[in-house]
N, C-alpha and C positions, 0 to 999 in steps of 0.2 A: 681605671685600668681593669681589664677583665681578669678574673682569678686564674684563668687558663694560662695567662702570660707567664706567671711565676712558675707554674708547673712545668711548662715547656723549657724555661730557662734552667730550672733545677735538674731536669732530665738531661739536658745537653751538658750541664756542668759535670754531673756524675759520670756521664759517658766519656767526657774528655779526660777526667781525672783517672778513671780506670784504665783507659788506653795508655795514658802517660806512665802509669805505674807498671805497665807490662815491660817497659824497656829501661834504658838508661835514664836516671832522674834528671840529668842535665840536658836531654835532647827531647824535643817534641815529636811524637809519632804522627803519621799521616792521619790517623783517626782523631788524634787530639786536635790537629789543625782544622779538620772538618768540623768538629764539635765546637771549636772556638769561634769559627766563622758564623755558625748557626746561632750560637749563644749571643754573639755581638749584635747580630741582626735583630734578635728577639729583644735584647736590652734596649736598643734604639727605639723599636716600635712601642715597647712598654712604657718607656719614659715619655714619649709623645702623648700617649693616652693618659698618663698620670697627671700631666700638667692640666689637661682639660677637666679631669675628674676632681682634682683637689679643690677647686673653687666650689663645686657642689657640696663637697664634704664640709667645708667651712660654713656654708649656709645652714646645713642641717645642724651643726654643732652649736651655732649661735642660739638656737631655740631650746637647747637642752636644759631641763630642770628636773632634778630628782623629785619623786612624788611622795617621799616619806621622810620621817626623821630617823636619824641613826644614832646609836649609842656612841658618844664621843670617845675617841681613842688617840693617844699620842704615839707616833712611830718614829724611831730613830733610823735615818736613811743615809747610807754611804754613797758618795759619788766621786768621780774624778773631775778635775778642773778643765774640762774641754767640752766642746759643743756636742760631741757624740754621747758623752756620758751624762752631762748635767742638764741638757736642754729640756727634755720632757719633764724632769723633776721640777725645775723652777717655773716652767709654764704652768704646771699643775698648781703650784703654790701661788704664783702671781695672778692667775685667772680664777682662783678660788675653787678649782675642781675638787681638790682633796677635802676642802672645808665643806663642800656640798654633800659629801658622803661621810661627814662626821669625823674626818681625819685631820689631826694636826701633825705636820711634818717637822721634825728636827733634823736638818741636813748636817752631814759631817763629811769634810773633805779628806780623801785618801789619794795616794799616788798610784795604786794598782789593785787589781782584783784579788790576788792572793792575800794581801794585807786586809782587805775588806772581809774576806771569808774567815780569816783568823779572828777578827774583831767580832764577827757574828758568833763564832764558836765560843768565845769568852763571855758573851752576853752583853757586850758594849753596844752592839748595833743589831737592829731587828731585820732590816732589809738593805740590800746592796744592788747597785747597778754595775754590771761587769761587761768588759769587752770580750772578744772572741777567745783569747788565750785561756782565761780562767774557767771557761766552760769545761775544760778537761777535768778540773777538780769536781765539777758537778757530776760528770760522767762517772768519776771514781767514788761518788757517794758522799762528798763533803757538803753539798748544799742542794736545794731544790729550786728549779726554775719555775716561776709562776706567771711571768709575762714577758713577751718578746718586746724589745724596744726598737730595734731596727733589724731588717732582714739581712743587711750586709753593711759593714763599715767600709768607708773609703779613706780612712784617716791615717792608716799605718804606712810607714815609708822607711826605706833604708837610705840614709843621707851620708854623703862622703865629702871630704875636703879635697877639691881638685888640686890644690897646691901640694898635696901629699902624693901626687902621682896616680890618682884614681880618676878614671873617666868612664869606666864600664865595670860591671859586676866581677868580671874575671880579674880585675886589678886588686880585688880585696885579698887575694892570696898573700898570707904573711902579715896582713895589716891588723892593727888593734881596733876592735869594734866593741862599743858599749851595747849591752843588752839587758833587759829586765826579764829574767826568767819567769816562766809561768804566765806571762802576759801576751797580748797580741804582738808586742815587740819581738818576742822570740819566734813566733810563728812566721811573721813577714820576713825575718832574717833567714829562716830555714828555706823559705820559698825562693828567695833571691839567690842564695848560695847554690841550691839545687839546680836552678836554671843555668847557673854559670858553670856547673859541673864540679862544684866545690862542696866540702862538708865543714862542720865546725872545727874539725881537726886541722883544716888548712888555714885557719885564721887564729888570732889571739883575742879571746873573748874577755871582756871586763864587765863584771856585774855592777849595774848602776840603776838608780831610780831615774825616770825619764826627765825630771827637772835637772838632775845632776848631769845628765848627758849634754843638755843644752849648754850648761856652763863649761863643761870640759871641751866641747867642740869649739866654742868661741875662744877659749883660752889656748887652743891649739895643742891640747894634751892627748887627744885621740885622733885616729884617722877617719873613723866613721861611726855611725850609731844607728840603731833600729828604734825609731820613736814614732810619735803620732802628733797630729795637729792638736793645739796650736803651736807646739814646739817647732814643727816644721816651718811654720810661717816666721817665727822668731829667728830660726837659723838662716832662712833664706835672706832675711833682711840684714843679718849680721855678716854672713859669709859673702854675700853679693855674687860676684863672678866665680868664686870658688865653690859655690853651692852646687852639688851634683846629686840628683835623685837617681838611685840605682834600681828602684822598683817600688811599687805600692800595690795595695789591694786591687786596683783597677787592672793591673797587668795579669792577674790570675783569676779573673772572674770566669774564664772558660774551664777552670779546673776546680775552683773552690768557692765557698761562700763564707762570710764572716759576720754572723749575727751578734747583736748585743742583747742583754736580757736583764730582768730584775729577778733577784734570787733571795732565798731565806733559808734558814735551817729547817731540818725535818721537824724538830720539836716545835718551833714557832708555827710552822704550817699546820701541824696537827692541832694546835691549841687556838689558832686564830684564822680558821678558814674564811669566815665572814669578812674579817679585816682585809685579807688578801684579795678577795673578790671585789670589795669596794675600792681598794687601791688600784686594782687592775682596770676597773671601770673609769676611774679618774685619769689613768694613763691613756686609755683609749681616747678620751676627750683631748688630752694634751697632745697626742699624736696628730689628731686632725688639725689642731691649731698650729702646731709646729710646721706641718707640711704647707699650710696656707699662708703663714706669716714668718717665713724662715729668717729674713733679714731683720725684722723687728725683734724676733726672739734672740738673735745674735747680739743685738745692741743691748737688750735688757740683761742678757747673761753676762756681758762684759762688766756690768755694774756689780752683779752678784759675785763674780770671780775676781774682781779688782784687776781686770785685764784691759789692755788697750782696745777700744771699740773697733779700730781698723783691723786688729788681729783677729778678733772674733768674726767679723764680717768676711774676712778672707778664708774663714774655716767653714763657711756654710755649705760647701760641696763635699764635706767629709763623710757624709752618710746618705743612704737611700731613705729619705724621709717619707716617701709616698707609698711604697709597697705595703708596709705594715698596716696602713689605713685601709687597704683593699682586701687583705686576707685575715684581719683580726676577726676572731670568732669562727674561722674555718679551720677546724682541727686537722683535716687532711693536708692542707697547704702548710700550716705551721709545722706539722710533723715532718714534712718533706725538707723544710729548712734545717731542722735539727739533725735529721738523718744525713743530709748532705754534709753538714758541718762535721759530724762524727767521722765521716769517711776521710776528711782532711786530716784529722788526728791519727787515724789508722794508717793513712798513707805515709805520714812522716814519722811514724813509730811512737808517737806520744801515747796513744792508746793501743794496747796489744790486740784486743779482740772486740768484736761488735757487742754493744750493750743496747737492750731495748730502751728506747727513749722514754717510754712510759714509766720507767723506774726512777727517772730523775726530772722529768718535765710534768708539771701539774696542768695538763690540758683542760681538766675540768674547771680549774680556777680561771683560766683564760676564757673559756666559753661562757661561764657564768658571769664573769666580769663584763664581757661584751654584751650579753643579754641584758644585764642591769643597765648598762650604758644606753642601749637602744630603748628600753622601756621608760627611761627617764628623760627622753627627748621631748 
C-alpha cells in the first residue's frame, strides 16, 4: 500500500469529524457525508493494495536475522485476551522475534487498559498493550507510547438484545447498558449514542469489565453492552436471532480512527531506551508476520488464551493488520494517526484541549526500532 493512502484517509477523516462537530452531534452534515464517501473510496483502494503488498512483506521478513548479540533482559508485558491486543505479542514470542533481540517476555493478562496503566505505575508491569480508549490517559501524562500496534481497531461494538425492544440505536433511550469506563468500550458507546441523538444521561449506565458484560447479557440482566471481540462473537452465538449490532468502529471511519499501541511509564522509558527500541523492532517483525498469516495467528492465539479456535478465527477482521506494516518508521504518517485520534477525544469532550503528541509519543523509539529491524534483515 502506498504511504500516501493513509495520509489521504486521515485527512478525509479529520475533515469529516470537524464538519460533523459544527452542528448537531446526532446528525451528519453535507460536508461529513462528502468526506465519508471519499474516505470509504480510499479505504477500499488501500485495502486492495495492502493484500498485494503483504505477501512481499512476509518474504522480506523470513530472511531477517539480527547481526549482533544483545544484553539479555526480561520484560513483563500486559495484554488483553483478544486478537487485537494479544496477537503481535504472542507472534513475537512464538516466532522468536523477542529472543532474537535478547528479550524474554513474561506476559500477563488484564481486562482493560486503565488497569494495565495502574499496574505499570505500581511497578508490577513494564510494558502494556492498550486499545483506543486508554490513550486518553497517555495524553494526560500517565504513560508514554513507544510503538503503534494497529492504525485502527475494528473490534469495538455496541450490542443489544432484540427481545428487550431494541432494534436501532434510538431504542437505547432509557435502557440499561454495560460499559467499561476509560476503555474503547466507552468511546464506541459515545459514538453510537451521539449518532442516535442521545447522551449518556438518556440511558442507564452500569460499570462492568468486558467479560462480566458477556455473562450479564447471556443471563438477561442488562439490555445492551459496549464491548469488543471476541466477546461479540460469543454473544452472537449465545443470543442468536436476538443479537443486534447497533454500531462498530467501521461505522465511524469517516469521522475517527482507533489505533492501539504499546506503552510504558516515563521512568521505564528513561532508564530502558535501548530495550524499548529492541522491543519495537521485534514488534515490527511480528506485524509483518501477523498481516501475512492472520488465520494461522488466530489459531495459535486460541491456544495461548485458552479460547475456542473458531471464536478466534471469527475475530480475524477486528483490526487493520496491514497499514502499520506500510507506515512503520514513517514519523509523519504515525503522527497523523495520533493527531487524528486526539481529535476524537477532543470532539467527545474526553480531552479538553489539544496536546502536542511529541509530549506523550516516543517517535524516536519507533523510528530507531524500525531502522534496527531493517538493518537486521
